[in-house]
C-alpha positions as CSV (number, residue, x, y, z in Angstrom):
1,M,105.8,-16.1,-42.9
2,P,108.7,-14.1,-41.6
3,L,112.0,-15.9,-41.0
4,N,111.5,-18.7,-38.3
5,N,107.8,-17.5,-37.9
6,Q,109.3,-14.4,-36.2
7,V,107.7,-10.9,-36.2
8,P,109.5,-8.6,-38.6
9,L,112.4,-6.6,-37.4
10,V,111.4,-2.9,-37.6
11,T,111.9,0.3,-35.6
12,F,108.7,2.0,-34.4
13,Q,108.6,5.7,-33.7
14,T,106.8,6.1,-30.4
15,R,106.1,8.8,-27.9
16,V,106.7,8.3,-24.2
17,R,105.8,10.4,-21.2
18,D,108.9,12.2,-19.7
19,E,108.4,14.6,-16.8
20,S,111.8,16.2,-17.6
21,V,110.2,17.7,-20.8
22,P,108.9,21.2,-19.9
23,G,105.5,22.4,-20.9
24,D,102.0,21.0,-21.3
25,N,103.1,18.1,-23.5
26,P,105.6,16.1,-21.4
27,F,106.4,13.5,-24.1
28,R,109.5,12.7,-26.1
29,W,110.2,10.6,-29.2
30,Q,111.6,7.1,-28.5
31,E,112.5,4.5,-31.0
32,L,111.4,1.0,-30.0
33,S,112.5,-2.1,-32.0
34,S,110.5,-5.3,-32.5
35,K,113.0,-6.9,-30.1
36,D,112.4,-4.2,-27.5
37,I,108.6,-4.9,-27.8
38,F,108.4,-8.6,-28.2
39,S,111.6,-10.2,-26.7
40,G,111.0,-12.3,-23.7
41,K,107.2,-11.6,-23.6
42,K,104.0,-13.4,-24.4
43,T,102.0,-10.9,-26.5
44,V,98.6,-10.6,-28.0
45,L,98.7,-8.1,-30.9
46,F,95.7,-7.1,-32.8
47,A,95.9,-4.9,-35.9
48,L,93.1,-2.8,-37.3
49,P,92.4,-0.4,-40.2
50,G,92.3,2.9,-38.3
51,A,92.0,4.9,-35.1
52,F,88.6,6.5,-34.4
53,T,86.9,4.2,-37.0
54,P,83.5,2.6,-36.0
55,T,84.2,-1.1,-35.5
56,C,87.7,-0.5,-34.1
57,S,86.4,2.0,-31.5
58,S,83.1,0.4,-30.5
59,N,84.3,-3.2,-30.2
60,H,87.8,-4.3,-31.3
61,L,89.9,-2.2,-29.0
62,P,87.5,-1.9,-26.0
63,R,86.9,-5.6,-25.8
64,Y,90.6,-6.3,-25.6
65,D,90.9,-3.7,-22.9
66,E,88.0,-5.1,-21.0
67,L,89.4,-8.7,-21.0
68,F,93.0,-7.6,-20.0
69,E,93.0,-9.2,-16.6
70,E,91.6,-12.5,-18.1
71,F,94.4,-12.4,-20.8
72,K,96.9,-11.9,-17.9
73,S,95.5,-15.0,-16.2
74,Q,96.3,-16.9,-19.4
75,G,100.0,-15.9,-19.2
76,V,99.8,-13.0,-21.6
77,D,102.2,-10.2,-20.6
78,Q,101.0,-7.4,-22.8
79,I,98.3,-6.7,-25.4
80,I,99.2,-4.4,-28.3
81,C,96.9,-2.5,-30.6
82,L,98.7,-1.8,-34.0
83,S,97.5,0.5,-36.6
84,V,99.0,2.4,-39.6
85,N,98.6,5.7,-37.8
86,D,101.0,8.1,-36.1
87,A,101.8,8.2,-32.5
88,F,99.8,11.3,-31.9
89,V,96.6,9.8,-33.3
90,M,97.1,6.6,-31.4
91,F,97.5,8.5,-28.2
92,Q,94.5,10.7,-28.7
93,W,92.4,7.7,-29.7
94,S,93.4,5.8,-26.6
95,K,92.7,8.8,-24.4
96,H,89.3,9.4,-26.1
97,L,88.3,5.8,-25.4
98,G,89.7,5.7,-21.8
99,T,91.9,2.7,-22.7
100,K,93.8,1.6,-19.7
101,N,95.6,-1.7,-20.4
102,I,96.5,-1.7,-24.1
103,F,99.9,-0.7,-25.6
104,M,99.0,1.5,-28.5
105,L,101.7,0.8,-31.2
106,P,101.9,3.3,-34.1
107,D,103.1,1.8,-37.4
108,G,103.0,5.2,-39.0
109,N,105.0,4.2,-42.1
110,G,103.3,0.8,-42.4
111,E,106.7,-1.0,-42.4
112,F,105.7,-3.7,-39.9
113,T,102.3,-4.1,-41.5
114,R,103.9,-4.4,-45.0
115,K,106.5,-7.0,-43.8
116,M,103.7,-9.0,-42.2
117,G,102.0,-9.1,-45.6
118,M,99.0,-7.3,-44.2
119,L,99.2,-3.9,-45.9
120,V,96.2,-3.2,-48.0
121,E,94.9,-0.2,-50.1
122,K,91.9,1.5,-48.7
123,E,91.6,4.4,-51.2
124,N,87.9,3.6,-51.6
125,L,87.5,5.0,-48.2
126,G,90.1,7.8,-48.5
127,F,92.4,6.0,-46.0
128,G,95.4,5.3,-48.2
129,M,97.5,2.3,-47.1
130,R,96.3,0.6,-44.0
131,S,96.5,-2.7,-42.1
132,W,94.1,-5.5,-42.7
133,R,92.4,-6.7,-39.5
134,Y,94.1,-9.6,-37.8
135,S,95.2,-10.8,-34.4
136,M,98.2,-12.9,-33.4
137,L,99.8,-14.5,-30.3
138,V,103.5,-13.9,-30.2
139,N,105.8,-15.7,-27.7
140,D,109.3,-14.2,-27.5
141,M,109.3,-12.9,-31.1
142,V,107.8,-16.1,-32.5
143,I,104.3,-16.0,-34.0
144,E,102.4,-18.9,-32.5
145,K,98.9,-18.3,-33.8
146,M,97.1,-15.8,-36.2
147,F,93.6,-15.0,-36.9
148,V,93.2,-13.2,-40.2
149,E,89.9,-11.8,-41.2
150,P,88.4,-13.3,-44.4
151,D,88.3,-11.6,-47.9
152,F,91.8,-10.1,-47.7
153,A,91.9,-7.6,-50.6
154,D,92.8,-4.1,-51.6
155,N,89.8,-1.8,-51.4
156,C,87.6,-4.5,-49.9
157,P,84.0,-3.2,-50.0
158,T,83.4,-4.7,-46.5
159,D,85.2,-4.6,-43.2
160,P,85.2,-8.2,-42.0
161,F,85.3,-8.7,-38.2
162,E,84.8,-12.3,-37.4
163,S,88.0,-13.8,-36.1
164,S,90.5,-11.2,-34.8
165,D,88.3,-10.2,-31.9
166,A,89.3,-10.6,-28.2
167,D,86.8,-13.4,-27.5
168,T,88.2,-15.6,-30.3
169,M,91.8,-15.1,-29.1
170,M,90.7,-15.8,-25.5
171,A,88.9,-19.0,-26.5
172,F,92.1,-20.1,-28.3
173,L,94.2,-19.4,-25.2
174,K,91.8,-21.4,-23.1
175,G,92.1,-24.3,-25.6
176,S,88.6,-24.1,-26.9
177,T,88.1,-26.1,-30.1
178,S,85.5,-23.5,-31.2
179,A,88.1,-20.8,-31.4
180,G,88.3,-21.3,-35.2
181,V,91.2,-21.8,-37.4
182,A,93.6,-19.1,-38.5
183,K,93.4,-18.3,-42.1
184,P,96.7,-19.0,-44.0
185,H,98.3,-15.9,-45.5
186,A,101.6,-15.3,-47.2
187,F,104.1,-13.2,-45.4
188,I,106.8,-10.9,-46.7
189,G,110.0,-11.5,-44.8
């Protein structure tokens, strides 16, 4: 696990709306560090293999968005969707789904995912390197709980979706004993 169970320190390349930018695309690049994103906040982050993919688009992302107010009532400040995709793809995917409450975090180079120990090969699908599916509760940079999907492996022939879903995280936050147990996983610091 990262040092002191903390999220890895990386810099993300994001795009933010800026009305001072002329033209039809009023966005500019902005670097955000792990500290910018996680410091002083209670965060639920869920990571998935790719934007516009079936399970990610039909259930994983939409359900977190749907339960946003309920997460807030449990003390969560923000919900983050992370994928090894670039900022443009993450923006268009969110726009396509009509996502309203989720911070779409592009890990375009896979650095955060690699340092979490969650980077896997998905060449069997033509995806290259991607994130394994997981969710975690982060409180002021410290990882308090993780739900890692089973069968972690490069080129896994299946796409497990059993424990990183919004309902499992919500059950954990509400103290349900049926929320399951996070699967242990080695992290790279």
